[in-house]
C-alpha positions in Angstrom: 10.1 -27.2 0.3 6.9 -26.0 -1.3 7.1 -23.3 -4.0 5.1 -20.1 -3.5 3.5 -19.1 -6.7 3.0 -15.4 -7.2 1.3 -14.0 -10.3 2.0 -10.4 -11.4 -0.3 -8.3 -13.4 -0.2 -4.6 -14.3 -2.5 -1.7 -13.8 -2.1 1.6 -15.7 -2.5 4.6 -13.3 -2.1 8.3 -13.7 1.0 8.2 -11.6 2.6 5.3 -13.5 2.0 1.6 -14.1 1.4 -0.5 -11.0 2.5 -4.0 -10.4 0.0 -6.2 -8.6 1.3 -9.5 -7.1 -1.3 -12.1 -6.3 -1.2 -15.4 -4.5 -4.2 -17.7 -4.1 -6.5 -14.9 -5.5 -5.4 -12.4 -2.8 -3.3 -9.3 -3.4 0.1 -9.7 -1.5 1.8 -6.7 -3.0 1.0 -3.5 -4.9 3.7 -1.2 -5.9 4.8 1.1 -8.7 6.3 -0.8 -11.7 9.7 0.9 -11.3 9.8 -0.6 -7.7 9.8 -4.2 -8.9 13.1 -4.9 -7.1 11.4 -3.7 -3.8 8.5 -6.1 -4.4 10.8 -9.0 -4.9 12.8 -8.1 -1.8 9.8 -7.6 0.5 8.0 -10.7 -0.7 11.3 -12.7 -0.5 11.3 -12.0 3.2 7.8 -13.2 3.7 7.7 -16.3 1.5 10.4 -18.7 0.5 11.1 -20.3 -2.9 9.0 -17.9 -4.9 8.1 -18.6 -8.5 7.1 -15.3 -10.1 4.9 -15.4 -13.2 3.6 -12.6 -15.3 -0.1 -13.3 -15.7 -2.3 -10.4 -17.0 -5.7 -10.4 -15.3 -4.5 -12.3 -12.2 -5.3 -9.5 -9.7 -8.7 -9.9 -7.9 -11.5 -8.1 -9.7 -12.4 -6.3 -6.5 -9.0 -4.7 -6.2 -9.0 -3.6 -9.9 -12.5 -2.1 -9.4 -11.3 -0.3 -6.2 -8.3 1.2 -8.1 -10.4 2.2 -11.1 -12.8 4.0 -8.8 -10.0 5.6 -6.7 -8.4 7.1 -9.7 -11.8 8.2 -11.0 -12.3 10.1 -7.7 -14.6 7.7 -6.0 -13.6 6.2 -2.6 -15.0 2.7 -2.0 -14.6 0.4 1.0 -11.3 -1.4 0.9 -11.6 -4.9 -0.5 -9.9 -6.4 2.6 -11.0 -9.9 1.9 -8.9 -9.8 -1.3 -5.7 -8.5 0.4 -3.3 -10.7 2.3 -1.0 -8.7 4.5 1.9 -10.7 5.9 4.0 -9.1 8.6 4.6 -9.0 12.3 1.8 -8.2 14.7 3.2 -4.6 15.1 3.4 -4.1 11.3 -0.2 -5.4 11.1 -1.3 -2.8 13.7 0.4 0.0 11.8 -1.0 -1.0 8.5 -4.5 -1.2 10.1 -3.9 2.2 11.6 -3.1 3.6 8.2 -6.5 2.5 6.9 -8.0 4.7 9.6 -6.5 7.9 8.2 -9.3 9.4 6.1 -8.7 10.2 2.4 -7.7 13.7 1.9 -6.1 13.9 5.3 -2.7 13.0 6.7 -1.0 12.2 10.0 2.5 12.5 11.3 4.4 9.3 12.3 4.1 10.5 15.9 0.4 11.0 15.6 0.0 7.5 14.2 2.1 6.1 17.0 -0.1 7.9 19.5 -3.2 6.6 17.8 -1.8 3.1 18.2 -1.3 3.6 21.9 2.5 3.6 21.7 3.6 7.3 21.4 7.3 6.4 21.8 7.3 4.0 18.8 7.7 6.8 16.2 10.7 5.1 14.5 9.1 1.7 14.6 5.9 3.1 13.1 8.0 4.8 10.3 9.7 1.5 9.6 6.5 -0.5 9.5 5.0 2.2 7.2 8.0 1.9 4.9 7.5 -1.9 4.7 3.8 -1.6 3.7 3.5 -4.1 0.8 0.2 -2.7 -0.6 0.7 0.8 -1.7 -2.3 3.1 -2.2 -4.9 0.7 -0.8 -3.1 0.7 2.6 -2.5 4.4 2.5 1.1 4.8 3.7 1.3 7.9 1.5 -0.9 9.7 4.1 1.9 9.8 6.7 4.1 12.9 6.7 6.8 14.5 8.8 6.0 16.1 12.1 6.7 19.5 10.6 4.2 18.9 7.8 6.7 18.1 5.1 6.5 15.2 2.8 8.9 12.5 3.8 10.0 9.2 2.3 7.8 7.3 0.0 8.9 4.2 -1.9 7.1 5.5 -5.0 8.8 8.9 -4.7 7.8 12.2 -3.2 6.2 13.4 -6.5 3.8 10.5 -6.5 3.1 11.0 -2.8 2.2 14.6 -3.4 0.1 13.6 -6.4 -1.9 11.0 -4.3 -2.5 13.5 -1.5 -3.6 16.2 -3.9 -5.8 13.8 -5.7 -7.5 12.7 -2.6 -8.0 16.2 -1.2 -9.4 17.5 -4.4 -11.2 14.6 -6.1 -12.2 11.8 -3.8 -15.8 11.4 -2.7 -17.5 8.5 -1.1 -18.9 5.9 -3.5 
């Protein structure tokens, strides 16, 4: 069996340190540093026999540049060629759908399911949203409850609120 090598680097953000997991110069996971167990669990489902290694500077430069710009209030095109999303076809559709929600806006799980052409799949959309391995870049934080309330976010509701407020108040196209 072949070992999967994943390198982890850190990025300081206004909402707490981020862990960036990279494989073959592509980002496979981005999460808050206090969610490291979640990162290991999700990637353990995707890849077998993982060898984790702390390696500062291992994240693709395009991802770091995007994050720096984002937190500085500038929205750039996603560096999709530097992100490797591994999931089911449905998960991939949901994650792609998330990228279609404009910064500063939000959608309900039901609205996202409808956008994907499957309005009855609200719970499945919510589950796929929760399994998003690339926080912030794939903006799962832009999905809220049908009644307009903030609902689950792996990074915590305070961070979700901060990200939504930041986007609404500060982001401009770069």
